[in-house]
C-alpha positions as CSV (number, residue, x, y, z in Angstrom):
1,M,-0.2,4.3,24.9
2,V,2.4,2.1,25.7
3,K,6.0,3.4,25.9
4,T,8.0,1.1,28.1
5,A,8.8,-3.1,28.6
6,K,7.4,-2.4,32.0
7,E,4.2,-0.7,30.7
8,F,4.1,-3.4,28.1
9,F,4.0,-5.9,31.0
10,E,1.8,-4.1,33.0
11,F,-0.7,-3.7,29.7
12,A,-0.9,-7.4,29.2
13,K,-1.8,-8.0,32.6
14,K,-4.3,-5.4,32.7
15,H,-6.0,-7.4,29.8
16,G,-5.7,-10.6,31.0
17,A,-2.7,-11.8,27.9
18,E,-0.9,-15.0,28.9
19,M,0.3,-14.3,25.3
20,I,2.4,-12.6,22.9
21,D,2.3,-12.8,20.0
22,L,5.2,-10.7,17.7
23,K,4.9,-9.5,13.8
24,F,7.4,-8.0,11.2
25,V,7.2,-7.3,7.6
26,D,9.5,-9.3,5.4
27,M,10.2,-7.5,1.8
28,L,7.2,-7.8,-0.2
29,G,4.9,-5.8,2.2
30,T,3.5,-9.4,4.6
31,W,3.4,-9.9,8.2
32,Q,5.1,-13.1,9.5
33,H,4.2,-14.3,13.2
34,C,5.3,-16.5,16.1
35,S,3.4,-16.7,19.3
36,Y,5.4,-16.7,23.1
37,P,3.8,-17.5,26.5
38,I,4.1,-14.5,28.5
39,Q,5.4,-15.8,31.4
40,T,8.6,-17.1,29.2
41,A,9.3,-13.1,28.2
42,D,11.0,-10.7,30.0
43,E,12.6,-7.7,29.4
44,S,15.2,-8.5,26.6
45,I,12.7,-8.7,23.7
46,F,12.8,-4.8,23.6
47,E,16.6,-4.9,23.7
48,E,18.1,-8.4,22.7
49,G,14.9,-9.6,20.9
50,L,13.8,-13.0,19.8
51,G,15.8,-14.8,17.3
52,F,14.5,-16.3,13.9
53,D,15.4,-18.1,10.1
54,G,16.1,-15.1,8.1
55,S,16.7,-17.0,5.5
56,S,13.3,-18.3,5.1
57,I,11.5,-14.7,4.5
58,R,11.2,-14.0,1.3
59,G,14.5,-11.8,-0.3
60,W,16.2,-11.9,2.9
61,Q,18.8,-14.0,4.0
62,E,20.6,-16.8,2.4
63,I,20.9,-20.3,4.4
64,H,24.5,-20.0,5.9
65,Q,23.7,-16.6,7.5
66,S,20.4,-17.1,8.3
67,D,20.3,-15.9,12.0
68,M,18.2,-13.0,12.2
69,M,17.2,-10.7,15.7
70,A,13.4,-9.8,15.8
71,V,13.2,-6.8,18.9
72,C,9.7,-5.7,20.0
73,D,9.0,-2.5,19.9
74,P,7.0,-1.4,23.0
75,T,5.2,1.1,21.6
76,T,3.0,-1.2,18.8
77,A,1.3,-3.1,21.4
78,V,-2.3,-3.9,21.3
79,I,-4.7,-6.5,21.8
80,D,-5.1,-8.6,18.6
81,P,-8.7,-9.2,16.8
82,F,-8.5,-12.3,16.2
83,F,-7.3,-14.3,18.6
84,E,-9.1,-16.7,21.2
85,K,-7.8,-16.1,24.1
86,P,-6.7,-12.2,24.7
87,T,-2.7,-11.9,23.0
88,V,-0.7,-8.5,23.2
89,S,0.2,-8.3,19.4
90,V,3.8,-6.4,19.0
91,L,5.3,-5.0,16.1
92,A,9.6,-5.6,16.0
93,N,12.3,-4.2,14.2
94,I,15.0,-6.7,12.4
95,V,18.8,-6.7,13.8
96,D,21.6,-9.0,12.9
97,P,22.1,-10.5,15.9
98,E,26.9,-9.9,15.5
99,S,26.4,-6.7,14.8
100,R,23.7,-5.8,16.5
101,Q,22.4,-3.4,13.5
102,D,19.2,-2.5,12.3
103,Y,18.4,-4.5,9.4
104,V,18.6,-3.1,6.0
105,K,16.0,-5.4,4.1
106,C,13.4,-4.6,7.1
107,P,10.7,-2.1,5.3
108,R,10.7,-1.0,9.0
109,H,14.1,-0.6,9.5
110,V,13.9,1.8,5.9
111,A,10.7,3.8,6.8
112,R,12.5,4.8,10.1
113,R,15.5,5.6,8.2
114,A,13.3,8.0,5.5
115,A,12.0,9.9,8.5
116,G,15.1,10.5,10.0
117,Y,16.6,11.6,7.2
118,L,13.8,14.0,5.8
119,K,14.6,16.0,9.7
120,E,18.5,15.2,9.1
121,S,18.3,17.3,5.9
122,G,17.0,20.5,7.0
123,A,13.6,20.0,4.9
124,G,11.7,19.2,7.2
125,D,10.6,17.4,10.4
126,T,7.0,15.2,9.5
127,C,6.1,14.1,6.6
128,Y,2.1,12.9,6.7
129,V,0.9,9.8,4.9
130,G,-3.3,9.1,4.1
131,P,-4.4,6.3,2.1
132,E,-7.1,5.6,0.5
133,A,-6.8,2.0,-0.1
134,E,-9.3,0.0,-2.4
135,F,-10.6,-3.6,-2.0
136,F,-13.0,-6.5,-2.8
137,I,-15.1,-8.2,-1.1
138,F,-15.7,-11.8,-2.8
139,D,-18.0,-14.2,-1.7
140,E,-15.2,-17.0,-3.7
141,V,-12.8,-17.5,-5.5
142,Q,-11.1,-20.6,-7.2
143,F,-7.8,-20.7,-9.5
144,E,-5.3,-22.8,-10.6
145,Q,-2.0,-22.7,-12.3
146,N,-0.3,-25.4,-13.6
147,Q,1.1,-27.4,-16.7
148,H,-2.7,-28.3,-18.0
149,T,-5.0,-25.8,-16.2
150,G,-4.6,-22.0,-15.8
151,M,-7.8,-21.0,-14.6
152,Y,-9.3,-18.1,-12.1
153,R,-13.0,-18.1,-11.0
154,I,-14.5,-15.0,-8.4
155,D,-18.1,-15.2,-7.2
156,S,-20.2,-12.3,-5.7
157,V,-23.5,-12.3,-4.3
158,E,-23.4,-8.3,-5.8
159,G,-22.1,-9.3,-9.2
160,A,-24.0,-7.4,-11.9
161,W,-23.7,-10.9,-13.8
162,N,-25.5,-12.5,-11.3
163,S,-28.5,-10.8,-12.0
164,A,-30.2,-13.5,-13.3
165,R,-29.0,-16.2,-11.1
166,F,-31.9,-18.5,-8.6
167,E,-31.4,-17.2,-5.4
168,E,-34.7,-17.6,-4.1
169,P,-35.9,-15.4,-4.7
170,N,-33.0,-13.0,-6.9
171,L,-34.2,-9.6,-5.8
172,G,-32.0,-7.8,-8.2
173,Y,-30.2,-5.1,-5.8
174,K,-26.8,-5.8,-7.5
175,P,-24.3,-2.7,-8.7
176,S,-24.0,-2.6,-11.9
177,F,-20.0,-2.4,-13.9
178,K,-18.9,0.8,-13.2
179,G,-22.1,1.8,-10.9
180,G,-21.0,1.3,-7.3
181,Y,-19.9,4.2,-6.3
182,F,-22.1,5.4,-2.9
183,P,-25.2,3.1,-3.3
184,V,-27.6,3.4,-0.6
185,S,-28.9,-0.3,0.6
186,P,-29.9,-2.5,-0.2
187,T,-27.8,-2.5,-3.4
188,D,-25.3,-1.8,-0.8
189,T,-24.9,-4.8,1.1
190,Y,-21.7,-4.3,2.8
191,H,-22.5,-1.4,4.7
192,D,-22.2,-3.6,8.3
193,L,-19.4,-5.3,6.8
194,R,-17.7,-2.5,6.5
195,G,-18.6,-1.0,9.7
196,E,-17.2,-4.0,12.2
197,M,-14.0,-3.5,9.9
198,V,-14.2,0.2,10.5
199,Y,-14.9,-0.8,14.7
200,E,-11.8,-3.4,14.8
201,M,-9.4,-0.8,12.9
202,M,-10.9,1.7,15.8
203,K,-9.8,-0.1,18.8
204,V,-5.7,-1.0,17.5
205,G,-6.0,2.8,17.9
206,I,-6.8,4.1,13.7
207,E,-8.5,6.8,13.7
208,I,-10.6,6.5,10.8
209,E,-12.7,9.2,9.0
210,A,-14.6,7.5,5.5
211,H,-16.4,4.0,4.6
212,H,-17.7,3.7,1.4
213,H,-19.1,1.5,-1.3
214,E,-16.8,1.8,-4.6
215,V,-17.2,2.4,-8.7
216,A,-17.4,-1.5,-9.2
217,T,-19.5,-4.2,-9.5
218,A,-18.6,-6.9,-6.5
219,G,-18.1,-5.7,-3.3
220,Q,-15.6,-3.1,-3.9
221,A,-15.1,-1.2,-1.0
222,E,-13.0,2.1,0.7
223,I,-12.0,2.6,4.2
224,D,-9.8,5.8,4.6
225,M,-7.8,6.1,7.4
226,K,-6.6,9.7,9.2
227,Y,-3.8,10.9,7.5
228,A,-0.3,10.0,10.0
229,E,3.3,10.2,10.6
230,L,5.2,8.0,8.3
231,T,6.5,5.5,10.0
232,K,3.1,5.0,12.1
233,M,1.0,4.7,8.8
234,C,3.3,1.9,7.1
235,D,2.6,0.1,10.7
236,Q,-1.6,1.5,10.3
237,F,-1.3,0.0,6.9
238,M,-0.6,-3.7,7.8
239,W,-3.5,-3.7,10.5
240,Y,-5.3,-2.4,7.9
241,K,-5.0,-5.5,5.3
242,Y,-4.9,-7.7,8.3
243,I,-8.0,-6.3,9.9
244,C,-10.4,-6.4,6.6
245,K,-8.7,-9.5,5.8
246,N,-9.8,-11.6,8.7
247,V,-13.4,-9.8,9.4
248,A,-14.2,-10.9,5.8
249,K,-13.4,-14.5,6.5
250,R,-15.3,-14.4,10.0
251,Q,-18.5,-13.4,8.1
252,G,-17.7,-16.2,5.2
253,K,-16.5,-13.6,2.9
254,T,-12.9,-13.2,1.2
255,V,-11.4,-9.4,-0.1
256,T,-8.7,-9.1,-2.1
257,F,-6.2,-6.3,-2.6
258,M,-5.3,-7.1,-5.8
259,P,-6.0,-4.3,-7.6
260,K,-7.4,-6.1,-11.2
261,P,-9.3,-8.8,-9.8
262,L,-12.3,-7.6,-12.5
263,F,-12.0,-7.4,-16.2
264,E,-13.4,-4.6,-17.6
265,D,-14.8,-2.9,-14.1
266,N,-12.6,-0.7,-11.8
267,G,-9.7,-1.8,-10.1
268,S,-8.3,-0.5,-6.4
269,G,-5.6,1.9,-6.3
270,M,-4.3,3.7,-3.0
271,H,-4.3,7.2,-4.2
272,T,-1.7,8.2,-1.4
273,H,-1.9,11.9,0.1
274,M,1.5,13.0,1.7
275,S,2.9,16.3,2.9
276,I,6.4,17.8,4.3
277,W,6.1,19.6,7.8
278,K,8.1,21.7,10.5
279,K,7.3,22.9,13.5
280,G,3.8,22.2,13.2
281,K,3.4,24.0,10.0
282,N,2.5,22.5,6.6
283,L,5.1,23.4,4.2
284,F,3.5,22.7,1.1
285,A,0.9,25.7,1.7
286,G,1.8,28.5,-0.1
287,D,0.6,31.1,-2.7
288,K,1.8,28.8,-5.5
289,Y,0.1,27.1,-8.6
290,A,-3.3,25.5,-6.0
291,G,-2.2,27.0,-3.4
292,L,0.9,25.2,-3.1
293,S,4.3,26.5,-2.5
294,E,7.3,26.3,-4.1
295,M,9.0,23.3,-2.2
296,A,5.6,21.5,-2.7
297,L,6.1,22.3,-6.8
298,Y,9.7,21.2,-6.3
299,A,8.6,18.4,-4.7
300,V,6.0,17.3,-7.0
301,G,9.0,17.8,-9.7
302,G,10.3,14.5,-8.1
303,L,7.7,12.5,-7.2
304,L,7.1,13.0,-11.9
305,K,11.5,12.5,-12.9
306,H,11.5,9.9,-10.7
307,A,7.6,8.4,-11.2
308,D,9.0,5.2,-13.8
309,A,11.6,3.6,-11.0
310,L,8.7,4.5,-8.2
311,L,6.2,2.4,-9.8
312,A,8.4,-0.3,-9.1
313,F,6.9,-0.1,-5.6
314,A,3.5,1.7,-5.8
315,A,2.6,-1.2,-8.5
316,P,4.9,-3.8,-7.5
317,T,3.1,-6.9,-9.0
318,T,2.2,-7.2,-13.1
319,N,-1.3,-7.9,-12.0
320,S,-1.2,-3.4,-11.5
321,Y,-0.3,-2.8,-15.3
322,R,-3.9,-4.4,-16.0
323,R,-5.6,-1.2,-14.3
324,L,-2.9,1.4,-15.1
325,V,-4.1,1.4,-19.2
326,P,-4.2,4.3,-21.2
327,G,-7.9,5.3,-22.5
328,F,-9.3,4.9,-19.2
329,E,-9.8,6.0,-15.4
330,A,-6.8,5.0,-13.9
331,P,-4.2,7.6,-13.5
332,V,-1.4,7.1,-16.4
333,N,-0.8,10.8,-17.2
334,L,2.8,11.7,-15.4
335,V,1.7,15.7,-14.9
336,M,-0.3,16.6,-11.7
337,S,-3.4,19.1,-12.2
338,A,-5.9,20.6,-9.4
339,R,-8.6,18.5,-9.7
340,N,-8.2,16.1,-12.5
341,R,-7.9,12.9,-11.7
342,S,-6.6,11.3,-14.8
343,A,-3.4,13.1,-13.9
344,A,-0.7,10.8,-11.8
345,I,-0.4,13.6,-9.2
346,R,-3.6,15.7,-7.9
347,I,-4.0,18.3,-5.6
348,P,-6.9,18.1,-3.4
349,M,-8.8,20.8,-3.5
350,Y,-11.9,20.2,-1.2
351,S,-10.8,22.8,1.4
352,K,-9.1,26.2,1.2
353,S,-7.1,25.4,4.6
354,D,-3.3,25.8,4.9
355,K,-3.6,22.5,7.1
356,A,-5.3,20.5,4.5
357,K,-2.7,21.2,1.3
358,R,-1.2,17.8,0.3
359,L,0.4,16.1,-3.4
360,E,-2.3,13.0,-3.7
361,F,0.3,10.4,-6.0
362,R,-3.0,8.2,-7.8
363,C,-0.7,5.9,-9.5
364,P,0.1,3.1,-6.3
365,D,-2.5,-0.1,-5.8
366,P,-2.8,-1.5,-2.4
367,T,-0.6,-4.5,-3.4
368,A,2.4,-2.5,-2.0
369,N,4.6,-2.4,0.9
370,G,3.7,1.0,2.3
371,Y,7.3,0.8,4.1
372,L,8.8,1.2,0.3
373,T,6.4,2.8,-1.3
374,W,6.4,6.0,1.0
375,S,9.7,6.2,1.9
376,A,10.6,5.9,-1.7
377,M,8.3,8.7,-2.4
378,L,9.2,10.7,1.0
379,M,13.0,10.2,-0.8
380,A,11.5,11.5,-4.7
381,M,10.2,14.4,-3.5
382,L,13.7,15.3,-1.3
383,D,15.1,15.0,-4.5
384,G,13.0,17.4,-6.3
385,I,13.1,19.4,-3.3
386,K,16.7,19.7,-2.9
387,K,17.0,19.8,-7.0
388,K,14.4,22.2,-7.3
389,L,12.8,19.8,-10.3
390,S,10.6,21.7,-11.9
391,P,7.0,19.6,-12.1
392,G,6.4,21.7,-15.7
393,K,3.0,22.8,-16.6
394,P,-0.6,21.5,-15.1
395,L,-2.7,19.9,-17.2
396,D,-6.5,21.3,-16.4
397,R,-8.0,20.2,-19.6
398,N,-9.9,16.6,-19.8
399,I,-7.8,14.6,-21.5
400,Y,-10.0,12.2,-22.7
401,E,-11.2,14.9,-25.7
402,M,-7.3,15.6,-26.3
403,K,-5.4,14.0,-29.2
404,G,-3.2,13.9,-31.7
405,E,0.2,16.1,-30.8
406,D,-1.0,17.0,-27.6
407,L,-2.1,14.1,-26.4
408,A,1.1,12.6,-27.5
409,K,3.0,15.0,-25.8
410,I,2.1,13.3,-22.1
411,Q,4.2,11.0,-20.4
412,K,2.6,8.2,-19.4
413,V,3.4,5.5,-17.1
414,P,5.5,1.9,-17.9
415,G,2.7,-0.3,-19.2
416,S,3.8,-3.3,-17.3
417,L,6.0,-4.2,-14.3
418,R,9.3,-5.2,-16.5
419,Q,9.4,-1.5,-17.5
420,S,9.1,-0.1,-14.3
421,I,11.8,-2.1,-12.8
422,D,14.0,-1.7,-15.5
423,A,13.3,1.8,-15.1
424,L,14.5,1.3,-10.7
425,E,17.4,-0.4,-12.2
426,K,18.6,2.9,-14.4
427,D,17.3,5.3,-11.7
428,H,17.4,4.4,-8.2
429,K,20.2,7.0,-7.3
430,F,17.9,9.2,-5.4
431,L,16.5,6.5,-3.1
432,L,20.7,5.9,-1.7
433,E,20.8,8.9,-0.2
434,G,21.7,9.0,3.4
435,G,21.2,5.3,3.8
436,V,17.8,4.9,3.5
437,F,17.5,2.3,0.9
438,T,21.1,0.3,0.6
439,Q,21.8,-1.3,-2.8
440,D,21.4,-4.7,-1.1
441,L,17.8,-3.9,-1.1
442,I,17.4,-2.5,-4.3
443,D,18.7,-5.6,-6.1
444,S,17.2,-8.2,-3.7
445,W,13.8,-6.4,-4.8
446,I,14.5,-6.1,-8.7
447,D,16.0,-10.1,-8.4
448,W,12.6,-10.9,-6.4
449,K,10.4,-9.1,-9.2
450,R,11.9,-10.9,-12.6
451,T,12.8,-14.3,-11.0
452,K,9.9,-15.3,-9.0
453,E,7.6,-13.3,-10.7
454,I,8.0,-11.2,-14.2
455,E,9.6,-14.5,-15.7
456,P,7.3,-17.6,-14.7
457,L,4.6,-15.2,-15.6
458,S,5.7,-14.7,-19.0
459,L,6.0,-18.9,-20.2
460,R,2.8,-19.6,-18.7
461,P,0.3,-19.3,-21.9
462,H,-2.6,-17.1,-20.6
463,P,-6.4,-18.6,-21.0
464,Y,-7.5,-15.4,-23.5
465,E,-4.7,-16.8,-26.0
466,F,-6.9,-20.1,-26.4
467,A,-9.9,-18.1,-27.5
468,L,-7.9,-16.3,-29.9
469,Y,-5.4,-18.8,-31.3
470,Y,-6.6,-23.1,-30.8
471,D,-8.5,-22.8,-34.3
472,C,-5.5,-21.0,-35.8
């Protein structure tokens, strides 16, 4: 592993790289990049940094304060798997060129600060994160939105709707709607493609636990990374998305992490496992409910108390709430449970080992910015631990059999992004502790979501409205 500036250039020379590709993440969780000939770079890129226009990055600087610096982190150096010639990819932290302080709207800064605040709090020294990100592999997608047209069209060789398509010949091996969980080939046609994604992930240092077809038809997939420290997992999640998309494109396919692209089939979630450790000991293991410690139960209490606000980051798109719908398999019930997958917080029971004990927050989806989402979850857990918040009684019965008053008593997640953003506006003090999040970042997030996503969508007619109302 590269640790210093000197080792960075030695690493580049060893691999014959003549180009550096600098990457950083914007507020919404998308990588930005710029490439530099390695002969023009020196150790100053790890101290002073490289300049760029911060006003052109979503949600960041005003035009009169546009100059920003990207300071490379040598420990993140890897060979980018998708450039024709060997290129060293390195992630950067963003700093203000005048104050030389970390830029508070840089998501990677938020995650680093959250990890630091955990240590400062004394509650633990490491937060481990293990996301289960799902995605779809399609053959084609078309969409258009203007003053007189609003449409999308998706196609997949695996799509159940293509069972009668003329394919010279059509062999019929297509997962049915909600019938795609764990089939072998020939029904699972994407084993090798997912495997190619896994091999590329391993090349950049990501440990993989498993990959498989997911429940939905049309190529829904899941690749599970082994849990890692908070900031490291945030970095890995960026590589995860980048690799999935580029491997698919290399094979003439397209990948989307959009949570609900298909009607009447399962959406893509990102169940997130978290635990807090100290001096090599898992503090979430104990003798309370489902093998949890009292500390872990308080952490659950924090997550449940702040769940509405957390979803502004964890389920951050209007499309997220096409997935989080009561009455289906989505985890919309703000309760905890061992093994019960309809609960927002599940306690996995696969292993009795103390090392395996953790919480699983099932509401997030893969459109989330991991740096912000997992940092916010950690802050909610720490708030619960600090205030000794009770998680309430667990739900250990089949919620689909519950009716009337029993069902009405169970609190649900927000029904729209608008509601989650409103909740964040009212409930974010816990995020400001230790300077992890700042008011400026939260205000920018709220403003962006309202003015760039929620309000523009509300102005546009929906295609289904024509079916409902055109001939009224």
